[in-house]
C-alpha positions in Angstrom: -40.1 48.9 2.8 -37.7 46.9 4.8 -39.9 43.8 4.9 -40.1 44.0 1.1 -36.3 43.5 0.8 -35.8 41.0 3.6 -36.0 37.3 2.7 -38.0 35.0 4.8 -35.7 32.2 5.6 -36.9 28.7 6.5 -36.2 27.4 9.9 -34.9 23.9 10.8 -38.3 23.0 12.0 -39.8 24.1 8.7 -37.4 21.7 6.9 -38.1 18.7 9.1 -41.9 19.1 9.1 -42.3 19.8 5.3 -39.8 17.0 4.4 -42.0 14.6 6.6 -45.2 15.7 5.0 -44.1 15.7 1.5 -44.2 19.4 0.9 -40.4 19.3 0.4 -38.2 17.1 -1.4 -34.5 16.9 -2.6 -35.6 16.8 -6.2 -37.9 19.9 -6.0 -36.9 23.5 -5.8 -38.0 25.5 -2.8 -39.8 28.7 -3.1 -38.7 31.5 -0.7 -40.6 34.7 -0.3 -39.9 38.1 1.2 -41.3 39.1 4.5 -44.1 41.2 2.9 -44.9 38.2 0.5 -44.7 40.3 -2.6 -41.7 38.6 -4.0 -40.4 35.0 -4.2 -37.2 33.2 -5.1 -36.5 29.6 -5.7 -33.7 27.6 -4.3 -32.6 24.1 -4.4 -33.1 21.8 -1.5 -29.5 21.3 -1.2 -28.9 25.0 -0.9 -31.6 25.5 1.7 -29.9 22.6 3.8 -26.4 24.3 3.3 -27.7 27.6 4.7 -29.4 25.9 7.7 -26.2 23.9 8.4 -24.1 27.1 8.5 -26.6 28.9 10.5 -26.7 26.3 13.2 -23.1 25.4 12.7 -23.7 21.7 12.1 -22.2 19.5 9.3 -24.5 18.6 6.4 -24.0 15.1 7.2 -25.6 15.5 10.6 -28.5 17.6 9.2 -29.3 15.1 6.4 -29.2 12.3 9.1 -31.5 14.1 11.3 -34.0 14.7 8.5 -33.8 11.1 7.4 -34.5 10.1 11.1 -37.5 12.5 11.2 -39.2 11.2 8.1 -38.7 7.5 8.9 -40.0 7.7 12.5 -43.1 9.8 11.4 -43.8 7.0 8.7 -43.4 4.3 11.4 -45.9 6.3 13.5 -48.4 6.5 10.5 -48.2 2.6 10.1 -49.4 2.1 13.6 -52.2 4.8 13.6 -53.7 4.0 10.1 -54.4 0.4 9.2 -55.1 1.4 5.6 -51.7 2.9 5.3 -50.0 -0.3 6.8 -52.2 -2.5 4.6 -51.0 -0.8 1.4 -47.4 -1.1 2.5 -47.9 -4.8 3.2 -49.5 -5.3 -0.2 -46.5 -3.9 -1.9 -44.2 -6.0 0.1 -46.1 -9.1 -1.1 -45.9 -8.0 -4.5 -42.2 -7.5 -4.3 -41.7 -11.0 -2.8 -41.0 -10.2 0.8 -42.4 -12.5 3.4 -44.7 -10.3 5.6 -44.8 -13.1 8.3 -41.1 -12.8 8.6 -40.7 -9.1 7.9 -42.8 -6.3 9.5 -43.8 -3.2 7.6 -41.8 -1.2 10.2 -38.6 -2.8 9.1 -38.7 -1.0 5.7 -38.4 2.4 7.5 -35.6 1.5 10.0 -32.7 3.9 9.9 -29.4 4.2 11.9 -29.7 5.9 15.2 -26.3 7.6 14.8 -24.3 9.5 12.3 -20.7 10.1 11.5 -19.0 12.7 13.6 -17.4 15.0 11.0 -15.4 16.6 13.8 -13.1 13.5 14.1 -12.3 13.9 10.3 -11.6 17.6 10.8 -9.4 16.9 13.8 -7.2 14.4 11.8 -7.2 16.8 8.8 -5.7 19.7 11.0 -3.3 17.3 12.6 -1.9 16.2 9.2 -1.7 19.9 8.2 0.4 20.7 11.3 2.8 17.8 10.6 3.1 18.9 6.9 4.1 22.4 8.1 6.7 21.0 10.6 8.2 18.8 7.7 8.6 21.9 5.5 10.1 23.8 8.2 12.7 21.0 8.8 13.5 20.9 5.1 14.1 24.6 4.9 16.4 24.4 8.0 18.6 21.6 6.6 21.3 24.0 5.2 21.4 26.0 8.5 21.5 23.0 10.9 24.9 22.2 12.3 23.9 19.9 15.1 22.8 16.8 13.4 21.7 15.3 16.8 18.9 17.8 17.3 17.9 17.4 13.6 17.8 13.6 14.0 15.7 13.8 17.1 13.3 16.3 15.4 12.9 13.9 12.4 12.3 10.8 14.8 9.6 12.7 16.6 8.1 13.7 13.2 8.3 10.1 12.1 6.4 8.8 15.3 3.8 11.5 14.7 3.1 10.6 11.1 2.9 6.9 12.3 0.2 7.8 14.8 -1.7 10.0 12.3 -1.8 7.1 9.9 -3.2 4.7 12.5 -6.0 7.1 13.4 -6.9 7.7 9.8 -7.1 3.9 9.2 -9.5 3.8 12.2 -11.6 6.6 10.8 -11.7 4.9 7.4 -13.1 1.9 9.1 -15.7 4.1 10.9 -16.8 5.6 7.6 -17.1 2.2 6.0 -19.3 1.1 8.8 -21.6 4.1 8.4 -21.9 3.5 4.8 -22.9 -0.1 5.3 -25.7 0.9 7.7 -27.2 3.2 5.3 -27.2 0.7 2.5 -30.8 0.2 1.3 -32.5 -3.1 2.0 -36.0 -2.5 1.0 -35.7 -0.1 -1.8 -37.9 -1.9 -4.1 -40.9 -1.4 -1.7 -40.0 2.2 -1.5 -39.9 2.4 -5.3 -43.5 1.1 -5.6 -44.8 3.2 -2.8 -43.2 6.3 -4.5 -45.6 5.6 -7.4 -48.8 5.5 -5.3 -50.7 8.7 -4.9 -52.9 9.7 -1.8 -56.0 8.8 -3.8 -55.3 5.1 -3.9 -55.4 4.8 -0.2 -59.0 6.0 -0.2 -59.9 3.7 -3.0 -58.9 0.8 -0.7 -61.7 1.7 1.6 -64.3 1.7 -1.1 -63.0 -1.9 -2.2 -63.4 -3.4 1.3 -66.8 -5.1 1.2 -67.0 -5.6 4.9 -67.1 -1.8 5.6 -68.7 -0.5 2.4 -72.2 -1.4 3.6 -72.0 1.1 6.4 -71.6 4.7 5.2 -70.9 5.9 8.7 -68.0 3.4 9.1 -66.6 4.6 5.7 -66.7 8.2 6.9 -64.7 7.3 10.0 -62.2 5.5 8.0 -61.8 8.2 5.5 -61.4 10.7 8.2 -58.5 8.5 9.8 -56.8 8.3 6.4 -57.3 11.9 5.7 -55.7 12.7 9.0 -52.9 10.2 9.1 -51.8 9.8 5.5 -49.5 12.8 4.5 -50.7 14.9 1.6 -48.2 13.6 -0.7 -47.1 10.1 0.5 -45.3 9.4 -2.8 -43.0 12.3 -2.2 -42.2 11.2 1.3 -41.1 7.8 -0.1 -39.0 9.5 -2.8 -37.5 11.7 0.0 -36.5 8.5 1.9 -34.8 7.1 -1.2 -32.9 10.3 -2.1 -31.8 11.0 1.5 -30.3 7.6 2.0 -28.3 8.1 -1.3 -27.4 11.5 -0.3 -26.0 10.6 3.1 -24.0 7.7 1.4 -22.5 10.1 -1.0 -21.4 12.4 1.8 -19.7 9.5 3.5 -18.1 8.5 0.3 -16.7 12.1 -0.1 -15.0 12.0 3.2 -13.8 8.4 2.6 -12.0 9.7 -0.6 -10.5 12.7 1.0 -9.3 10.5 4.0 -7.7 8.0 1.5 -5.9 10.9 -0.3 -4.7 12.1 3.1 -3.6 8.7 4.1 -1.6 8.0 1.1 0.1 11.5 1.4 0.9 10.7 5.0 2.4 7.3 4.1 4.5 9.0 1.4 5.9 11.7 3.7 6.6 9.2 6.4 8.6 7.2 4.1 10.5 10.2 3.1 11.3 10.9 6.6 12.6 7.3 7.0 15.0 7.8 4.0 16.4 10.8 5.6 17.0 9.3 8.8 18.9 6.4 7.2 21.2 8.8 5.6 22.2 11.0 8.6 24.1 9.7 11.7 22.3 8.8 14.8 22.8 11.1 18.0 26.4 10.6 19.3 27.8 9.6 16.0 29.6 11.6 13.4 29.0 11.4 9.7 31.9 8.8 9.3 30.7 6.8 12.2 27.3 6.7 10.8 28.6 5.6 7.3 30.5 2.9 9.0 27.6 1.7 10.9 25.7 1.5 7.5 28.4 -0.4 5.9 28.8 -2.7 8.8 25.1 -3.4 8.7 25.2 -4.2 4.9 28.4 -6.5 5.4 26.5 -8.3 8.2 23.4 -8.8 6.1 25.6 -10.1 3.2 27.4 -12.4 5.7 24.2 -13.8 6.8 22.9 -14.4 3.3 26.2 -16.2 2.2 26.7 -18.3 5.3 25.3 -21.2 3.7 28.0 -21.1 1.0 30.9 -20.3 3.3 32.5 -23.8 3.1 32.4 -24.0 -0.6 33.8 -20.5 -0.9 36.8 -21.4 1.4 37.4 -24.6 -0.7 37.4 -22.7 -4.0 39.8 -20.1 -2.7 42.1 -22.7 -1.5 42.2 -24.5 -4.9 42.7 -21.2 -6.6 45.7 -20.3 -4.5 47.1 -23.8 -5.0 46.7 -23.5 -8.7 48.4 -20.1 -8.8 51.4 -21.5 -6.8 51.7 -24.5 -9.1 51.7 -22.2 -12.1 54.5 -20.1 -10.7 56.6 -23.2 -9.9 56.2 -24.7 -13.4 57.0 -21.4 -14.9 60.3 -21.1 -13.0 61.2 -24.8 -13.8 60.6 -24.4 -17.5 62.9 -21.4 -17.4 65.5 -23.3 -15.4 65.5 -26.2 -18.0 66.4 -24.1 -21.0 70.0 -25.4 -22.4 72.9 -23.1 -22.4 74.1 -21.7 -25.8 77.6 -23.4 -25.5 78.9 -26.5 -23.5 81.2 -26.1 -20.6 85.0 -27.2 -21.0 84.4 -30.3 -19.0 81.7 -31.3 -21.4 84.0 -30.5 -24.4 86.7 -32.9 -22.7 84.2 -35.7 -22.2 83.2 -35.3 -25.8 86.7 -35.6 -27.1 87.3 -38.8 -25.0 84.2 -40.4 -26.5 85.3 -39.6 -29.9 88.7 -41.3 -29.2 87.0 -44.3 -28.0 84.9 -44.5 -31.0 88.0 -44.5 -33.2 89.4 -47.5 -31.2 86.3 -49.6 -31.1 88.3 -52.9 -31.7 90.6 -52.6 -28.7 90.9 -55.4 -26.1 89.0 -55.8 -23.0 91.5 -53.8 -21.0 91.2 -50.8 -23.2 87.4 -51.2 -23.0 87.6 -51.2 -19.3 89.7 -48.0 -19.5 87.4 -46.5 -21.9 84.5 -47.4 -19.6 86.3 -46.0 -16.6 86.9 -42.7 -18.6 83.3 -42.7 -19.8 82.0 -43.3 -16.3 84.1 -40.4 -15.2 82.9 -38.2 -18.0 79.3 -39.1 -17.2 79.8 -38.3 -13.5 81.5 -34.9 -14.6 78.6 -34.1 -17.0 76.1 -34.9 -14.3 77.6 -32.6 -11.8 77.9 -29.8 -14.4 74.3 -30.5 -15.3 73.3 -30.3 -11.7 75.1 -26.9 -11.2 73.4 -25.4 -14.4 70.0 -27.1 -13.8 70.2 -28.8 -17.1 70.0 -32.6 -17.6 72.1 -34.4 -20.2 71.8 -38.2 -20.9 74.7 -40.2 -22.1 74.1 -43.2 -24.3 77.0 -45.8 -24.0 75.2 -48.7 -25.8 76.9 -49.2 -29.1 80.1 -47.7 -30.6 78.8 -45.2 -32.9 75.6 -43.0 -32.6 76.4 -41.7 -29.2 74.7 -38.4 -28.6 74.1 -35.8 -25.9 70.7 -34.3 -25.0 
């Protein structure tokens, strides 16, 4: 009763042997029976591999790589043990345009000897999660932190940790790229053709060989060799190699995509930490000292950028100050040159003497000299008054009439 309920699980050896013989393939469902053999279930090849990976605590990438190596190595062994099998492979290579003198049939079934160590990926993933947790804890403690020196030191350590994590992720991405390139197919066209050749065609090649067809005993020996060496379903074996290579590349691409997402997130959080560090004072500085340092740095940068124009700026400033000074002086002089509303008493006396001189315009030379003397005195008096008031008047003594003041 117990055996009718318990499922017969495939072993890892079953997966390897049946994949190499063509009994199992990633594109076929796998039949699983109970211990009594009375019931059966079907599972996908991927599901069976997943269960085996969990049971043996290995990553699927490692399991796929081991199966891939097993199938390729067994196929290379068949090439050496069965001339008919090797001849068929070489014929397909010729049909596909490959030079069989330069390329051996064994080259078609070469595969990488190593595989990506997923534990490195998981290690970096865990390290990043720890850094993200620490960053969240620091964000929550901002309001309760009074000692900015401790806070600054913690952020600096976190910044360095993010930087180291970023470098390691870049290295892991390069490793993944290298593994993907090693699994890139080189001779898939040959495998495509071999995946369409059933087992029966290998026996037909024996009958077409005229050199051995005359001897029945020889044919039987060759048939026995082919029957023993060539797998039951060689076309399925070739299809397994094609699909396994693609599955392994897909797994590497998955880890590459996740690693890139982690790397982008790490760079963003590292930049956020940098911004915070720029806005808080360094250890030993207060908030004002930190702000002054930032301002001094900004002014220093501005001075460096404007050093080429320093001479021109000084000249422009001097010209501007000179123009402002001249404008002030000119304004004051214009205000001082405004005439007064009424003439002074001395100016009135000089005007009266000039009027008298005009009335006696036909006097002798002596009178003219006296008038000239008086006019000279009046002119001197007017110039003194003008100097005192800041206003300039001009006396025109040419001619008798028409004398005026300005």
